Structure formats: C-alpha cells, structure tokens
N, C-alpha and C positions, 0 to 999 in steps of 0.2 A: 664516581667521577662525573656523572651526568650533570650535577650542579656546577662543576667547574667548567664544563663545556658551555653551559648557559651563561656563565659570567663572561666567557670569551666571546660568544656569539653576540651577547647583548651590548658589547662595546663597539660593534660594527654598525654601520648605517642600516643594513638589512635587519639586524637584530633589533635595533631601536624602533624600526617601523613595524616589524612583524610580531614581536613578542607582546602579548597582552598582560602577561604576568609570569612570574617564575617562582617555584617552590624548591628550595635547596635543603637537602637533609645531610648534615654533617659534611659540608663541602668547604674546605679551607682555601685560602689564597696566600696564607703565610704558614711557615712551618718551624716556628721558633721552639716549639715544645714537641717535636716529632719523636717517635719512638727510636731508641738506639737499635733495636732489632730491625726495624724498617730501614733505617739508615744503612746498616751493615748490608742487608740484602741488596739494596739498590746500588751501593757504591762498589760492590764487587762484580757488577754486570759490565760486560764489555762495551766500549764506545764504538759507534759506527756499524758494528756487526749486528745482524739480525738472527738471533738464535731462538728457536721455538722453546718455550718453557711451559711445562704442565705442572701447575701448582699442586694438584692433587697427588701427583707422584711423590713430591717432596714430603708432603704431609703424611701420606700413608706409609712411607719408608722410615720416617723419623718421628717418634712419639714426642721428642723434645720440641721439634718445630711445630707440631700440632698443638702442643701445650702452649707454646709462645703465642701462636695464632689465636687461640681461644682467649687467653688472657688479655690479648691486645684488642680483640674485636668485640667482645661482649661483656656485659654484666651477667655472670652465670646465674644470679638470682632471678633474672628477668628473661630467661629463655628456656624453652623446653629442650632437654638434651637431645631428644630424637630430632627435633627440628634443626638444631645446630649441626648434628652429625650428617643429616640429609643435605643440608646446605653445603657443607664442606665436601661431600662426596659428589653432589650433582652440580651445585651452583658454581664451583670452582673447576669443574671438569672441562675446561676449554684450553686452547693454546694461546699463550700470551707471548708477544714478541719481546725480546730482551730490550729492544729500543724503548719500550714504555717504561721499564725500570730505569734505563739510562736517563731518560728525561726527568723522572722523579728524583734521581740522584742530584740533578741540577737544582730542583726545587729545594731539597734539603740543604745542600751545600751553600746556596746563595739566598735562602730564605725568601724565595719569590716564585710565583706561578708565572712561567714565561714560555715563549716559543723555544724550540731547540736552537741553540746558537750555531752559526755557520762554522765557527772555529771553537769547538768545545774546550779543548785543552788551553787555548789562549784565554778563554773566558774564566776558566778555573784559576789560572795564574794571576790575571790582572782584574778579575771581576770585583775585587774589593778595594781597588786603588782609585780614589777620586781623580777625575781628569782623564785617566786612561781607560777606565771601565766602559765609558760610552762608545769607545771604538770597537769593542767586542761584545757588549751586552745585547741580547736579543730583545724583542718587544716584550715588556712585562705587563701582564694583565693585572698583577697586584698594584703596580704603580699607576694604572689607568682605570682603577675601579670607579672613579668619578664619571667615566663615560657610560657606565651602566645605569640607565635611568628608568628601567622597567619596574613596575610595582613588584615588590619582592617579599616573600615569606622565608625567613632564615630560621631553620630548626637545628637546635644543638642538643647534645646529650650531656647530662651532668657528670657522667663518668666515661665519656668518649675519649679514648686514648689515641685514636687515629686522627681525630679532628677535635682537639680540646675546645671547650667553650670560649677560652680566651681568643682562639683563632676565629671563632664565629662572631665574637664581638668586634673583632677587627673589620670584618665584612660590614657589619651593621654601621660602624662608625665612618667607613670610608666610601661606601657605595654612593653613587650620585642620585639614587632614587629619592624622591620626596615622599613616596608611599612605601614605607618599610615596616614590617612586623617581625619582631624577634621573639621566638619561643624557646625556652630552655626546659627540657623535660628532666626534672630533678625533684628530689624531696623538698629542697629549699623553695622551689617554685610552686609547691603544692601538689605535686604528682606522687604516684604510689612508690616510685623508686628512682634511683639515679640511672638513667639510660646510658648504655654503651653504644658503640657504633652500629653494629648490625641489629641490635634489638630495637632501634628506632623504627625498623621495618618488620622485624621478625619476632620481637619481644612478646612475652605473655600478655602484657597490658597494652601493646601498641594498638590493637583493634579498638579498645575502648577509650584510649587517651590521645594517641597521635593522629590516627586517621580522621576522627571527627573534626579536629582542629584544622587539618588540611582542607577537608570538605567545606567547612564553614568559611574559610578564607576564599576558596575558589568561588563559592556562591556569592559572597559579598562583592567579588569583583566581576561577576557575570562571565566567568570562564568555564 
C-alpha cells in the first residue's frame, strides 16, 4: 500500500514540492477486477468499530484461507516455497485494524481509491446515483490522479491478481506526470515469467530483473 500512499501524498502541495520521484509496485487506484476472495473478506468487516485482526492466525488455522492467499498473492513458479512460508509467518505477523479492511471495502464497492466517507452507509446507498453522489462522496484520489505530477515509475506484474496490469495501465493513462515509465514484468514483455503480486519483491528472478530496473530509474533521475 506504500505506492497508494505516494499517490495520495503526491496530490498535495507538499507532495508536489517534496517528492523528487516515486516508484510504485503493484499499486492500484481502481478495483474493477479485484478478487472475489478479497471483496468477501473486506465486506464482512464491521464499520466504525476498530477490531484488532491478526492475519497469521486466520492463515495458520485454515489451510483453505492459506491456499487462497497463496493463489492470490504469487505466481508459485516464481517464488521459493520457504521464502513464501517465512513471509506468511513473519511478514504478516502484525495487528491490523479492521478499519483498514473497512476502507478497502469502500474501494472495492465504489471502484475508487478514496478517503473514508463521513457517512459510510449513506455513501453506500447513494454513491452510484448522479447528482446525489457528490453530497456523500469523500475525496477520491482516483478522480484526482491528474494532480500527481511527480516523475513516476509504475511497475506491474503480468500475473498480479491483487493489482492486475489493467489497473496499473489506468494509473499510467490518468496520472498528471509528464515523466512516466511503465514496466510490466511478464513473458510477453520479455522477462523470464509472469510475475504475481508478492514475487515482484520476493520472486526468484526479482533480484536479477526487477531490482536492476528500479536502480536504473532512480539513477537516471538522480534520486
């Protein structure tokens, strides 16, 4: 979600002044092709209440949830099983507020990356009705991507099910930056495999294919 934070910050005056450049890896602002599994998890979370959630506990108690997570998060051909198991055990071993999932449920339902609405239930009811929507809709980072003018490197995975390449292309086509580079790590683009979401960072070939491209871009922008 770091890339999504960069999109939001980059739309502010401070962000426009302070950011020399941004690299986002599998960071969407639209959710038209989001996973049914992700939508279900987020939509059953309570509104307004803040309940601590430990993702590792769910994964360790249910082999079905663990299997769904693996299928959703990676291309199994491009990740060391030990690395994946270690990530699931340690990398997800924190406490997540249910409010985070509640906000993501807004993203999925309204297909927009936005602030949390003041009246969430009213936004759910009237958020798709022209004329009335603006009375309840919060600020949408998706609808204001033209305000993001920082030099940008957008990285997408050819088999990323959490942030499909179509969503990454939306960023490329709607951002306000005049200096933008789009890289898709897929066989079609000439790389060794079709990258999933987590293997853009943790994949077997990430060190040889993904990281050098990021380094080259940062060097070329004196960052």
